[in-house]
C-alpha positions in Angstrom: 26.4 47.5 27.2 26.1 44.6 25.8 28.4 43.2 22.5 25.3 44.0 20.2 24.5 47.5 22.1 28.6 48.2 21.7 28.4 47.5 18.1 25.3 49.5 17.3 27.0 52.4 19.0 29.8 52.2 16.6 27.4 52.2 13.6 25.6 55.3 15.2 28.8 57.0 15.2 29.7 56.2 11.9 26.2 57.5 10.7 26.6 60.9 12.7 30.2 61.2 11.1 28.0 60.5 7.5 30.5 58.0 6.8 27.8 55.4 6.2 24.2 55.5 4.9 21.1 54.2 6.6 20.7 51.5 4.3 23.9 49.8 4.7 23.7 50.5 8.7 20.3 48.5 8.1 22.2 45.6 6.4 25.0 45.6 8.9 22.8 45.3 12.0 20.1 42.8 10.2 17.7 45.3 11.2 15.2 47.7 9.1 15.7 50.9 8.0 12.6 52.2 10.4 14.8 50.7 13.3 17.9 52.2 12.4 16.3 55.9 12.2 14.7 55.1 15.8 18.2 53.9 17.5 19.6 57.0 15.5 17.3 59.3 17.0 17.6 58.2 20.5 21.4 58.2 20.1 21.3 61.9 19.1 18.7 62.6 21.9 20.5 60.6 24.8 24.1 59.3 23.5 25.0 55.8 24.2 22.7 55.4 26.8 19.8 55.6 24.7 20.8 52.5 22.9 20.9 50.5 26.4 17.8 48.5 26.1 15.2 49.8 28.3 13.9 46.2 29.4 17.0 45.5 31.4 16.7 44.9 35.0 13.1 44.8 34.9 10.7 41.6 35.7 9.5 39.9 32.5 5.7 40.3 31.5 5.5 36.5 30.8 6.9 35.7 34.2 4.6 33.1 36.7 2.2 34.3 39.2 4.1 33.8 42.5 1.3 32.1 43.8 1.3 29.3 41.1 5.3 28.6 42.0 4.3 28.2 45.6 1.4 25.9 44.7 4.1 23.7 42.5 6.5 24.1 45.2 4.2 22.8 47.8 2.7 19.7 45.4 6.2 18.7 44.6 7.5 18.9 47.9 4.6 16.6 49.4 4.5 14.2 46.7 7.1 14.3 44.1 10.8 15.6 45.3 12.6 12.6 44.3 11.0 12.8 40.4 12.6 13.9 37.7 11.4 17.3 36.4 9.6 15.2 33.2 7.7 13.2 35.4 7.0 15.9 37.9 5.5 17.9 35.2 3.3 14.9 33.9 1.8 14.5 37.6 1.2 18.3 38.3 -0.8 18.5 34.7 -2.6 15.0 34.9 -3.5 14.9 38.9 -3.6 18.4 40.1 -4.6 20.5 36.7 -1.4 23.1 37.4 -0.6 24.5 34.0 3.0 24.8 34.0 5.8 24.2 31.2 8.3 21.5 31.7 11.0 24.0 31.9 9.5 26.0 34.5 9.2 22.6 36.5 12.6 22.2 35.7 14.2 25.5 37.1 11.8 25.5 40.3 13.4 22.0 41.1 16.9 22.9 40.4 15.7 26.6 42.8 15.1 24.3 45.7 17.7 21.7 45.1 15.5 18.8 44.7 17.2 18.0 41.1 20.5 18.6 39.8 21.2 18.8 36.2 23.4 16.0 34.9 26.6 16.8 32.9 26.4 15.2 29.3 28.9 12.3 28.8 31.3 12.0 26.3 29.0 9.4 23.9 30.6 6.4 23.4 31.0 5.2 19.7 28.7 2.1 18.8 28.1 0.6 15.6 24.4 2.0 14.7 21.5 -0.5 14.2 18.3 0.7 12.3 15.0 -0.2 14.0 13.5 -3.2 12.4 10.4 -2.0 9.7 7.8 -4.4 10.8 5.6 -4.8 13.9 6.7 -8.2 15.7 9.6 -8.8 13.6 11.8 -8.6 16.9 11.3 -8.2 20.6 13.7 -7.5 22.9 13.5 -9.7 26.2 15.0 -9.1 29.2 14.7 -9.4 33.3 15.4 -6.3 35.4 16.0 -7.2 39.3 15.3 -4.0 41.5 13.7 -2.9 44.4 10.6 -2.1 42.7 8.8 -1.8 45.9 11.4 0.4 47.7 11.4 -1.8 50.7 7.3 -2.0 51.4 7.5 -5.6 50.0 10.0 -8.0 48.8 12.9 -7.4 46.4 11.6 -8.9 42.7 12.2 -9.0 38.8 10.5 -7.5 36.0 10.2 -9.3 32.8 10.1 -6.5 30.0 9.1 -7.5 26.2 9.8 -4.5 24.0 9.0 -4.5 20.0 12.2 -3.3 18.4 10.4 -1.3 15.4 8.0 0.6 17.7 9.3 0.5 21.0 6.1 -0.9 22.2 5.8 -2.5 25.4 4.7 -6.0 24.4 4.7 -7.4 28.2 5.3 -6.6 31.6 5.2 -9.0 34.0 6.5 -9.3 37.9 8.2 -12.5 39.2 10.0 -13.4 42.3 13.1 -14.3 40.1 14.4 -14.8 36.5 13.1 -18.3 35.9 12.2 -20.5 32.9 8.7 -20.6 34.2 8.6 -16.6 35.0 9.5 -16.3 30.9 6.9 -19.0 29.9 4.0 -17.0 31.9 4.9 -13.7 30.3 5.5 -15.4 26.9 2.0 -16.9 27.2 0.5 -13.2 27.8 2.3 -12.2 24.9 1.6 -14.8 22.6 -2.2 -14.5 23.4 -2.2 -10.9 22.8 -0.5 -10.4 20.0 0.5 -13.9 18.5 4.0 -15.3 17.6 6.8 -12.5 16.7 9.6 -13.7 14.3 12.6 -13.5 16.9 13.2 -12.9 20.5 16.4 -10.8 21.0 18.0 -11.5 24.7 21.2 -11.7 26.7 23.4 -14.8 27.1 21.5 -16.0 30.2 21.2 -19.7 30.7 17.8 -19.7 30.3 18.2 -18.9 26.6 21.5 -20.3 25.8 23.5 -23.4 26.5 26.5 -21.8 27.9 28.6 -24.8 28.9 30.8 -26.6 26.0 29.6 -29.9 26.9 26.2 -29.4 28.9 25.1 -32.5 31.0 22.0 -33.8 30.6 20.8 -32.4 27.2 21.2 -34.0 23.8 19.8 -31.2 21.3 22.2 -28.5 22.7 18.8 -26.4 23.7 17.7 -24.7 27.0 14.3 -25.6 28.1 13.2 -22.3 26.7 15.1 -22.7 23.3 12.9 -26.4 23.0 9.9 -24.4 23.6 10.5 -21.3 21.0 11.5 -24.1 18.5 8.3 -26.3 18.7 6.7 -22.6 18.3 8.8 -21.3 15.5 10.1 -18.5 17.3 13.9 -17.8 17.0 16.1 -16.8 19.7 18.7 -14.6 18.9 21.6 -13.6 21.7 23.1 -10.2 22.2 27.0 -10.2 22.6 27.1 -6.9 24.5 24.6 -4.9 26.5 24.9 -2.0 24.2 23.4 -4.3 21.3 20.4 -4.4 23.1 20.2 -0.8 24.4 16.5 -0.4 23.4 15.6 -2.6 26.3 18.3 -1.7 28.6 17.2 1.8 28.2 13.6 0.9 28.9 14.8 -0.8 32.0 16.3 2.9 33.3 13.1 4.3 32.5 10.7 1.5 33.9 13.1 1.9 37.4 12.3 5.9 37.6 8.5 5.8 36.4 7.1 2.5 37.5 8.7 2.8 41.0 7.6 6.1 41.8 3.8 5.0 40.2 4.0 1.9 42.7 4.4 4.2 45.2 1.7 7.1 44.2 -0.8 4.1 44.1 0.2 2.2 47.1 1.1 -0.9 45.7 3.7 -3.2 47.6 3.0 -7.1 46.4 3.3 -8.6 43.1 -0.2 -9.8 42.8 -1.6 -6.2 42.8 1.6 -4.9 40.9 0.8 -7.3 37.7 -3.0 -6.1 37.9 -1.6 -2.6 37.7 0.8 -3.1 34.8 -2.1 -3.2 31.7 -3.1 0.4 33.0 0.4 1.3 33.4 1.9 -0.5 29.8 -1.0 1.2 28.0 0.1 4.8 29.0 3.9 4.1 28.4 3.2 2.9 24.9 0.5 6.2 24.5 3.8 8.2 25.5 6.9 6.4 24.3 5.7 4.1 21.4 6.7 5.4 17.6 4.9 4.5 14.3 6.9 1.6 12.4 8.6 2.0 9.2 5.9 -0.9 7.7 2.6 -1.1 8.4 2.8 -5.2 8.1 2.6 -7.1 11.3 5.1 -9.7 11.4 2.8 -11.6 13.9 1.8 -15.1 13.4 -1.3 -16.7 14.9 -1.2 -19.7 17.2 -1.9 -22.7 15.4 -4.5 -25.3 16.7 -1.6 -28.2 17.2 0.1 -25.6 19.3 -1.1 -26.2 22.7 0.7 -23.8 25.2 0.0 -25.8 28.2 2.3 -28.6 26.8 4.7 -26.5 24.9 5.6 -24.2 27.9 6.6 -27.1 30.3 9.9 -28.5 31.5 10.6 -31.5 29.5 13.1 -34.2 29.8 13.2 -37.8 27.9 13.6 -40.8 29.9 13.9 -44.5 29.2 11.7 -47.1 31.1 13.1 -49.6 33.2 12.3 -53.3 33.2 9.8 -52.7 35.8 8.4 -49.7 33.9 9.9 -47.1 36.2 11.4 -43.9 35.7 13.2 -41.3 37.7 12.6 -37.7 37.9 13.6 -35.0 40.3 14.2 -37.4 42.8 11.1 -39.1 42.4 10.6 -42.7 41.1 7.3 -42.8 39.2 5.7 -46.3 38.4 3.7 -46.5 34.9 0.4 -48.4 35.1 -0.4 -49.8 31.9 -2.8 -52.3 30.5 -0.2 -53.9 28.1 2.4 -56.5 28.9 5.1 -55.4 30.8 7.8 -56.6 28.1 5.7 -54.3 25.3 7.1 -51.2 26.9 10.6 -52.1 28.4 13.2 -49.9 27.2 10.6 -47.3 25.9 11.4 -43.5 25.4 8.9 -41.1 27.1 9.1 -37.5 27.7 8.3 -36.2 31.5 6.4 -32.8 31.4 6.1 -30.7 34.3 4.2 -27.5 34.3 4.8 -24.5 36.9 2.7 -25.7 39.5 5.0 -28.9 39.7 2.1 -31.3 38.1 3.9 -34.0 36.3 2.9 -35.4 32.9 4.3 -38.6 31.5 3.9 -39.0 27.5 4.6 -42.1 25.3 4.0 -41.1 21.2 2.7 -38.0 22.6 -0.1 -39.5 24.6 -0.5 -39.4 28.4 0.6 -42.5 30.7 -1.0 -43.0 34.1 1.4 -43.6 36.5 1.8 -43.7 40.8 4.7 -42.2 42.7 6.6 -45.5 44.1 9.5 -43.7 46.0 10.6 -40.0 46.5 14.6 -40.2 46.7 16.1 -37.9 49.5 17.0 -34.1 48.9 20.6 -33.7 47.1 22.4 -30.4 46.9 20.7 -27.7 44.8 22.2 -26.4 41.6 21.5 -22.5 42.0 22.1 -19.7 39.6 24.4 -16.9 40.4 21.8 -14.2 40.4 19.4 -15.9 42.6 21.8 -17.0 44.9 21.4 -14.7 47.5 17.5 -15.6 47.5 18.4 -19.3 48.5 20.9 -18.5 51.6 18.6 -18.5 54.7 19.7 -16.7 57.7 19.2 -17.8 60.8 16.7 -16.2 62.8 17.4 -14.6 66.3 15.5 -16.4 69.5 13.0 -13.9 70.9 13.6 -11.6 73.7 11.6 -14.0 76.3 13.0 -17.2 75.0 15.3 -19.4 78.2 18.2 -19.4 75.9 18.7 -15.7 76.9 18.4 -16.2 80.6 20.6 -19.4 80.9 23.2 -18.9 83.9 21.1 -16.1 85.2 18.4 -17.9 86.7 18.0 -20.6 89.5 14.5 -22.5 90.1 13.2 -19.7 87.8 14.3 -17.0 90.2 17.5 -14.8 89.2 20.7 -16.2 90.7 21.3 -12.7 92.6 18.3 -13.0 94.7 18.8 -16.6 95.6 22.2 -15.9 96.7 21.0 -12.9 98.8 18.3 -15.0 100.6 20.8 -17.7 101.4 22.9 -15.2 103.1 20.4 -13.8 105.2 
């Protein structure tokens, strides 16, 4: 008997001994008086066994149909064996029209040992930060380096833009590695779709923040991305710890689970096809996980007519023209062509702009100058970021099986040495 049934037995004994009234028994057992009468009648007829539930040991009337369970097992085993229960439940409902509850899928996957329930970790105590009130008031940005194609394609980085107020994905963009031009392309898509947010919230990556005390080659103390956002009046805020931007860190974990499996189901194995698919995935993600902000005001600002993204989102450096009107940029010497006298532009300050395609524009008072390439300097040692160091190390390729090097010392005049020695002995 269960503890509840033992308690009922004690109350029935007191009722039988007339030491308790039925009204008092109903209050003690938290049941109706009519139910007390039924229990007392069963106790008088059958004794203590009459208080035991008749449903114990019998299958539930609401249990799943064995054929439905077997169909779910077959589909999960074939397509979704490494999925989580929640994602597997969504795919069974959307793609196969199999109506099961999420907990039923979870129990099936646990029984088949495809998924193990995780023990809840002791939560760490962090200072709670409330979501921003308006859409576009704060946008968290980060790059997630992961094997997104599970070995079917090259390892790459996903740039993620998520709104702090709504949890809505504003932009997703695959790039080979986390670079300034990669963020420029993703930011361009975001600006053209929503407008300019009030601020970007990022980590302390060198793209967003100058981490050296006295950086060489910078006079303003801004990175190239910081300079571009300053021209667009978008503030950059750097988080001190990963926990401070936990919303995008948790979103990266969700994307590394859901997006990887979606790319596998759609058979996508390259960056271009994945970027085409991201629009549909982003809309589905926002439909599932985005929340309503506390304020209906949209804090995004439209792009102004004088804010040319083609010019702003470029790598820019200042140079001083020499006496013969030449400058050096990226180991290349550029000769300025001008109709003015040479002395008129000597020591003039110009701005060199380079876009993602490597095209160079030289601006003087915001006007482009004509130039010719005078000389290319020899290639020097390249400065590489720590995150992208492995991609720049090129391992030597092994020679093919039929390469002459593999037969060095084993052949003479095109014949194996052993064959030549045997014929000479004969």
